[in-house]
C-alpha positions as CSV (number, residue, x, y, z in Angstrom):
1,M,6.9,-22.1,12.6
2,D,6.6,-22.6,16.4
3,Y,4.0,-20.0,17.2
4,G,3.5,-21.5,20.6
5,R,7.2,-21.1,21.7
6,L,7.2,-17.8,20.4
7,L,3.9,-16.8,21.8
8,H,5.3,-18.1,25.3
9,E,8.4,-15.8,24.7
10,S,6.3,-12.8,23.8
11,L,4.9,-12.6,27.4
12,N,6.5,-10.5,30.3
13,G,4.2,-11.7,32.9
14,E,3.6,-8.3,34.3
15,N,0.6,-7.2,32.4
16,P,-2.7,-8.5,33.8
17,Y,-4.3,-8.5,30.4
18,E,-1.9,-11.3,29.3
19,K,-4.9,-13.5,30.8
20,H,-6.9,-12.8,27.9
21,L,-4.5,-14.2,25.2
22,K,-5.6,-17.4,23.5
23,A,-3.8,-19.3,20.8
24,R,-5.6,-19.2,17.6
25,F,-2.9,-20.0,15.1
26,E,-5.5,-21.3,12.6
27,Y,-5.9,-17.5,11.6
28,A,-2.1,-17.0,11.0
29,D,-2.6,-17.1,7.3
30,L,-6.0,-15.4,7.3
31,V,-4.8,-12.1,9.0
32,T,-2.8,-11.6,5.7
33,F,-3.9,-10.7,2.3
34,A,-2.8,-14.0,0.9
35,Q,-6.2,-15.6,0.5
36,N,-7.5,-12.5,-1.3
37,K,-4.9,-12.7,-3.9
38,V,-6.8,-15.5,-5.7
39,T,-10.3,-14.6,-4.6
40,P,-12.6,-12.8,-7.3
41,R,-13.4,-9.2,-6.6
42,Y,-11.1,-9.4,-3.4
43,N,-8.2,-9.4,-5.8
44,W,-9.2,-6.4,-7.9
45,F,-6.6,-4.5,-6.1
46,Y,-3.7,-5.8,-4.3
47,Y,-3.7,-4.5,-0.7
48,K,-0.6,-6.1,1.3
49,E,-1.9,-4.6,4.5
50,G,-5.3,-6.3,4.6
51,Y,-6.6,-9.4,5.8
52,S,-8.5,-12.2,4.2
53,R,-12.2,-12.9,3.5
54,D,-12.4,-16.1,5.7
55,F,-11.1,-14.2,8.8
56,V,-14.2,-12.0,8.5
57,W,-16.4,-14.9,8.1
58,G,-14.9,-16.7,11.0
59,A,-15.1,-13.6,13.2
60,L,-18.7,-13.1,12.4
61,K,-19.5,-16.7,13.3
62,E,-17.6,-16.9,16.4
63,L,-19.0,-13.4,17.7
64,S,-22.6,-14.8,16.9
65,V,-23.5,-11.8,14.6
66,Q,-26.9,-12.4,13.3
67,K,-27.5,-12.3,9.5
68,G,-29.2,-8.8,8.5
69,E,-27.3,-6.8,11.3
70,L,-25.1,-3.9,10.7
71,V,-21.3,-4.6,10.5
72,V,-19.0,-1.5,10.3
73,D,-15.3,-1.1,9.4
74,P,-13.9,2.2,10.5
75,F,-10.4,1.5,8.8
76,C,-12.0,-0.3,5.8
77,G,-8.9,-0.2,3.4
78,T,-9.9,-1.6,0.3
79,G,-13.1,-3.4,1.6
80,T,-12.4,-6.9,2.7
81,T,-14.6,-6.9,5.9
82,L,-17.4,-5.1,4.0
83,L,-17.6,-7.4,0.9
84,A,-17.2,-10.6,3.0
85,A,-20.1,-9.0,5.3
86,K,-22.2,-8.3,2.3
87,Q,-21.7,-11.7,0.7
88,A,-22.6,-13.5,3.9
89,G,-25.8,-11.3,4.3
90,Y,-24.9,-8.5,6.8
91,D,-25.5,-4.8,6.1
92,C,-22.4,-2.9,6.3
93,A,-20.7,0.3,6.5
94,G,-17.1,1.3,6.0
95,F,-14.9,4.3,6.2
96,D,-11.4,5.2,5.3
97,I,-9.4,8.5,5.4
98,L,-7.8,7.8,2.1
99,P,-9.9,8.5,-1.1
100,L,-8.1,5.3,-2.5
101,G,-9.5,3.0,-0.1
102,A,-13.0,4.5,-0.2
103,F,-13.1,4.4,-3.9
104,V,-11.6,0.5,-4.3
105,S,-14.2,-0.5,-1.5
106,R,-17.2,1.0,-3.4
107,V,-16.4,-0.6,-6.6
108,K,-15.9,-4.0,-5.0
109,L,-19.2,-3.8,-3.4
110,E,-21.3,-2.3,-6.2
111,D,-24.3,-4.4,-7.5
112,D,-25.8,-4.8,-10.9
113,Y,-23.1,-4.3,-13.3
114,D,-23.9,-4.1,-16.8
115,V,-21.6,-6.8,-18.0
116,E,-22.2,-6.3,-21.7
117,L,-21.6,-2.6,-21.5
118,I,-18.5,-3.2,-19.6
119,A,-17.2,-5.6,-22.3
120,E,-18.1,-3.0,-25.0
121,E,-16.2,-0.2,-23.0
122,I,-13.2,-2.5,-22.6
123,R,-13.1,-3.0,-26.2
124,R,-13.0,0.7,-27.0
125,L,-10.7,1.7,-24.4
126,T,-7.9,-0.8,-25.1
127,S,-8.2,-0.3,-29.0
128,V,-8.1,3.5,-28.8
129,K,-5.5,5.3,-30.8
130,F,-2.6,6.6,-28.7
131,G,-2.4,10.2,-28.2
132,Q,-0.7,12.7,-25.9
133,A,-2.3,13.2,-22.5
134,R,-3.9,16.5,-21.7
135,T,-3.0,16.0,-18.1
136,K,-0.1,14.8,-15.8
137,L,0.5,12.5,-12.9
138,V,0.4,14.5,-9.6
139,D,4.0,15.0,-8.5
140,V,3.9,13.3,-5.0
141,G,7.0,15.1,-3.7
142,F,9.2,12.5,-2.4
143,I,10.0,10.5,-5.5
144,D,11.3,11.4,-8.8
145,M,8.3,10.8,-11.1
146,K,10.5,10.7,-14.1
147,R,12.3,7.7,-12.5
148,A,9.3,6.1,-11.2
149,F,7.9,5.7,-14.6
150,N,9.2,5.5,-18.0
151,Q,8.4,8.2,-20.6
152,Y,5.6,6.1,-22.1
153,A,3.7,5.2,-18.7
154,R,4.0,8.8,-17.7
155,N,2.0,9.6,-20.6
156,D,-0.2,6.6,-21.0
157,L,-1.6,6.4,-17.5
158,P,-3.1,9.8,-17.5
159,F,-4.2,9.3,-21.3
160,F,-6.2,6.2,-20.4
161,K,-7.7,7.9,-17.3
162,E,-9.0,10.6,-19.6
163,R,-10.5,8.1,-21.9
164,I,-12.1,6.3,-18.9
165,M,-13.5,9.6,-17.6
166,E,-15.5,9.9,-20.8
167,V,-17.6,6.9,-20.2
168,E,-21.2,8.0,-19.2
169,D,-22.2,5.1,-17.0
170,D,-20.9,5.6,-13.4
171,K,-20.6,2.0,-12.5
172,T,-18.6,1.1,-15.7
173,R,-16.5,4.1,-15.3
174,N,-15.4,3.4,-11.9
175,L,-14.8,-0.2,-12.6
176,L,-12.4,0.9,-15.6
177,L,-10.7,3.1,-13.4
178,L,-9.9,0.6,-10.7
179,G,-8.5,-1.4,-13.4
180,L,-6.0,1.3,-14.2
181,L,-5.2,2.1,-10.4
182,S,-4.5,-1.6,-10.0
183,I,-1.8,-1.8,-12.5
184,V,0.1,1.3,-11.9
185,G,2.8,-0.6,-9.7
186,E,3.3,-3.1,-12.7
187,A,3.6,-0.1,-15.0
188,S,6.2,1.5,-12.8
189,N,9.9,1.2,-12.1
190,V,9.0,1.0,-8.3
191,I,8.6,-1.8,-5.7
192,K,7.1,-1.5,-2.3
193,D,9.6,-2.6,0.3
194,G,7.8,-2.5,3.7
195,G,6.7,1.0,4.1
196,V,9.0,2.5,1.3
197,L,9.0,3.0,-2.3
198,K,12.2,1.9,-4.0
199,I,13.1,2.8,-7.7
200,V,14.6,-0.4,-9.5
201,N,16.1,-1.2,-12.8
202,K,13.3,-3.2,-14.5
203,H,14.6,-4.7,-17.8
204,R,11.1,-4.2,-19.4
205,T,8.1,-2.5,-18.1
206,P,5.1,-4.1,-19.7
207,P,2.9,-1.2,-21.7
208,V,0.2,0.4,-19.9
209,R,-2.4,-0.8,-22.7
210,H,-1.2,-4.5,-22.3
211,L,-1.5,-4.4,-18.4
212,L,-5.0,-2.7,-18.6
213,K,-6.3,-5.0,-21.1
214,N,-5.5,-8.1,-19.3
215,R,-6.5,-6.7,-15.8
216,L,-9.9,-5.6,-17.1
217,K,-10.6,-9.0,-18.9
218,R,-10.0,-10.7,-15.6
219,M,-12.4,-8.4,-13.7
220,L,-15.0,-8.9,-16.4
221,K,-14.5,-12.8,-16.1
222,D,-15.3,-12.5,-12.3
223,L,-18.4,-10.6,-13.0
224,R,-19.6,-13.3,-15.6
225,D,-18.7,-16.1,-13.2
226,E,-20.5,-14.7,-10.5
227,T,-23.6,-16.7,-9.3
228,N,-26.5,-15.3,-7.1
229,P,-24.7,-12.0,-6.1
230,N,-26.4,-10.7,-2.8
231,T,-27.8,-7.5,-4.2
232,K,-30.4,-7.1,-1.2
233,I,-27.9,-5.9,1.4
234,S,-27.6,-2.2,2.4
235,W,-24.1,-0.9,2.3
236,T,-22.4,2.3,2.4
237,V,-18.7,3.5,2.1
238,E,-17.4,7.0,2.7
239,Q,-14.1,8.9,2.7
240,A,-14.0,9.7,6.5
241,D,-12.0,9.4,9.7
242,A,-12.3,6.4,12.1
243,R,-12.2,8.7,15.1
244,Q,-15.2,10.6,13.9
245,M,-17.4,8.2,12.0
246,P,-20.5,9.7,10.3
247,L,-22.8,7.2,11.9
248,E,-25.7,7.7,14.5
249,D,-25.2,6.7,18.0
250,G,-26.1,2.8,18.8
251,T,-26.4,1.8,15.2
252,A,-23.9,-0.8,14.7
253,D,-24.2,-4.5,15.8
254,A,-20.7,-5.5,15.1
255,L,-17.2,-4.0,14.1
256,I,-14.6,-5.8,12.4
257,T,-11.5,-3.7,11.5
258,S,-7.6,-3.4,11.4
259,P,-6.2,0.0,12.3
260,P,-2.6,0.9,10.9
261,Y,0.0,-0.9,12.8
262,L,2.4,1.2,14.7
263,N,5.2,0.7,12.1
264,N,5.9,4.0,10.8
265,V,4.3,3.1,7.4
266,D,2.7,6.1,6.0
267,Y,-0.1,5.0,3.6
268,T,-0.1,8.1,1.7
269,K,3.5,7.3,0.6
270,V,3.1,3.5,0.2
271,Y,0.2,4.2,-2.2
272,A,1.2,7.6,-3.5
273,L,1.6,6.4,-7.1
274,E,-2.1,5.2,-7.1
275,L,-3.0,8.2,-5.3
276,S,-1.4,10.4,-8.0
277,L,-4.2,9.4,-10.5
278,L,-6.9,10.3,-7.9
279,I,-5.9,13.5,-6.1
280,S,-5.8,16.8,-7.7
281,S,-2.4,18.3,-6.1
282,Y,0.5,17.6,-3.9
283,K,-1.3,19.9,-1.3
284,E,-4.1,17.4,-1.2
285,L,-1.7,14.6,-0.5
286,E,0.0,16.6,2.3
287,A,-3.4,17.3,3.9
288,L,-4.2,13.6,3.8
289,R,-0.8,12.7,5.5
290,K,-1.2,15.2,8.2
291,K,-4.7,14.0,9.0
292,S,-3.9,10.4,9.1
293,M,-3.6,8.1,12.2
294,R,-0.3,8.7,14.0
295,S,1.1,5.4,13.3
296,H,4.1,7.4,11.4
297,I,5.8,10.7,12.2
298,S,4.4,12.9,9.5
299,A,0.8,12.7,11.0
300,V,-0.1,15.7,13.3
301,Y,-3.9,15.0,14.4
302,E,-4.5,17.5,17.3
303,G,-6.9,15.2,19.2
304,Q,-5.6,15.0,22.8
305,E,-8.7,13.7,24.6
306,G,-8.4,10.7,26.8
307,S,-4.8,11.2,28.0
308,E,-5.5,9.6,31.4
309,I,-6.6,6.3,29.9
310,V,-3.7,6.6,27.5
311,S,-1.2,7.2,30.2
312,R,-2.3,4.1,32.0
313,A,-1.9,2.1,28.9
314,M,1.6,3.7,28.4
315,K,2.9,2.2,31.7
316,H,3.0,-1.2,30.2
317,V,5.3,-0.2,27.5
318,T,8.1,-2.7,28.1
319,K,11.6,-1.0,28.1
320,T,15.0,-3.1,27.9
321,G,16.9,-0.4,29.5
322,G,16.6,2.1,32.5
323,E,17.3,5.2,30.5
324,V,15.4,4.2,27.3
325,K,12.9,6.9,26.2
326,V,9.6,5.8,24.6
327,P,9.3,7.6,21.2
328,P,6.7,10.2,21.1
329,V,4.9,8.5,18.1
330,V,3.8,5.6,20.6
331,E,1.8,8.1,22.6
332,G,0.3,9.8,19.6
333,Y,-0.7,6.3,18.3
334,L,-2.3,5.3,21.4
335,M,-4.0,8.6,21.4
336,D,-5.5,8.0,18.1
337,L,-6.4,4.2,19.0
338,Y,-8.2,5.5,22.2
339,L,-10.2,8.1,19.9
340,S,-11.0,5.3,17.5
341,L,-12.2,3.1,20.2
342,K,-14.4,5.9,21.8
343,D,-16.0,6.4,18.5
344,A,-16.5,2.6,18.2
345,A,-18.2,2.5,21.5
346,R,-20.3,5.3,20.5
347,V,-21.7,3.5,17.3
348,L,-22.0,0.2,18.6
349,K,-25.2,-0.9,20.4
350,K,-25.3,-2.1,23.8
351,G,-24.2,-5.6,23.7
352,G,-22.5,-5.1,20.3
353,C,-19.0,-6.6,19.6
354,A,-15.8,-5.6,17.8
355,A,-12.7,-7.3,16.8
356,Y,-9.5,-5.2,16.2
357,V,-6.7,-6.9,14.2
358,V,-3.3,-5.5,15.5
359,G,0.2,-6.0,15.4
360,N,2.5,-5.4,18.4
361,T,5.7,-3.3,17.8
362,T,9.5,-3.4,18.6
363,L,11.1,0.0,18.5
364,P,14.8,0.8,19.7
365,G,14.5,-0.3,23.3
366,V,11.0,-0.6,23.6
367,T,8.2,-3.3,23.0
368,V,4.7,-2.0,22.6
369,D,2.0,-4.7,23.3
370,V,-0.8,-2.9,21.2
371,D,-3.1,-5.8,21.9
372,L,-3.1,-5.7,25.6
373,M,-3.3,-1.9,25.5
374,I,-6.4,-2.0,23.4
375,A,-7.9,-4.4,25.9
376,Q,-6.9,-2.2,28.8
377,M,-8.3,1.1,27.2
378,W,-11.7,-0.5,26.4
379,E,-12.0,-1.6,29.9
380,D,-11.0,1.7,31.3
381,M,-14.0,3.0,29.2
382,G,-16.2,0.9,31.2
383,Y,-16.7,-2.1,28.6
384,T,-15.6,-5.7,28.6
385,A,-12.5,-7.2,26.7
386,E,-13.5,-10.8,26.1
387,D,-10.6,-12.4,24.5
388,I,-7.3,-11.7,22.5
389,W,-7.1,-14.2,19.7
390,V,-3.2,-14.6,19.0
391,A,-2.9,-15.4,15.3
392,N,0.8,-15.6,15.2
393,A,3.9,-14.4,17.1
394,R,7.4,-13.7,15.4
395,W,10.5,-11.9,15.8
396,A,10.4,-8.5,14.4
397,Q,12.8,-8.0,11.7
398,I,13.6,-4.4,11.9
399,H,17.0,-3.0,10.7
400,G,19.1,-1.5,13.6
401,V,16.8,-3.0,16.5
402,E,18.0,-5.9,18.4
403,K,16.0,-8.9,19.4
404,Q,13.9,-8.0,22.5
405,R,10.9,-10.4,22.8
406,P,8.6,-11.7,19.9
407,V,5.7,-9.6,18.9
408,R,2.2,-10.7,18.4
409,E,-0.3,-10.3,15.7
410,S,-3.7,-10.6,17.3
411,A,-7.4,-10.0,17.1
412,V,-8.7,-8.0,20.1
413,V,-12.4,-9.1,20.9
414,L,-14.4,-6.4,22.6
415,R,-18.0,-6.3,24.0
416,K,-20.0,-3.1,24.7
């Protein structure tokens, strides 16, 4: 792909922050999850929206973050920044508003697993006699759970969760539960198509027991094969809001993260089937949806602080026609970005740095250059936007939206 040509075509020549753009196409594959799919620990849960380990390592090196300093990820997803930082010798702290992300991250980061105990519990779990589950999967509300899973999977998923919850050792129990969560998609009749779950007719869905046994054996092999795991690092993961991180002022040396893209993807729907094993009710799922970042129309966060800074950034939304109205979701999204940036500035030390991986967006009649807007909002707060590393540029493939100009996927480099 000719990234250079597409980068040139993505410019409109009117935004002064375009001067910060620098072609860094060597990061094109690393701002995707591709590398992590084949990397031990990182591949314990497939998270399409994440980036890869080597992006984090590259950013830490380029930003001159010193070993032992604190690296923070306010949108930690399934923990790539945290695990990469920990393995490279950095203290780390991560937060995610969804319990799934926080849980997966903690299991990946955990130290001192008792490998022999895990092996014993895997044998016990995968040889247990079949029975009727006492509980059911939580009905997530927007998809027919009876069609999403066959009758066997609808029973076996909660059945195996019940057996897992009987394990006394916390670390072992959580590892086994992660293994179960990671095979939910394979055990279903559902595929993830962008931000939508679609029910399909699979000829044969593998049994839950078979999927779980294979996944846990691979995870156990990863643990057996590890050499010199870094167990001296301080780390923490909490379910928390990136707009209000539970960190003291001026405690972070660096921040590497990727907020949700402005693409109307609702993570509580994309990962609803996995969440059905973690949450207690549909009401809990709805509450998470409303509190999430306003990258989709179902979120209703009330924070309106910083409207002047957001309004200045909104002036650079590109319209293709004079009568085009900017969708309200754009302003809500930028408001939440501002609030997360403000909290990032609060927790960063003076001289601290940040890298925000973001994707620009094409909506009907509108192109939103999120990378430039982050740089502008950060400087409007009184700090320095150093660079915008453009990892790739491409034509947006969105049904019903005409090609306007290519959109970029970038890492915005900021300094306090």
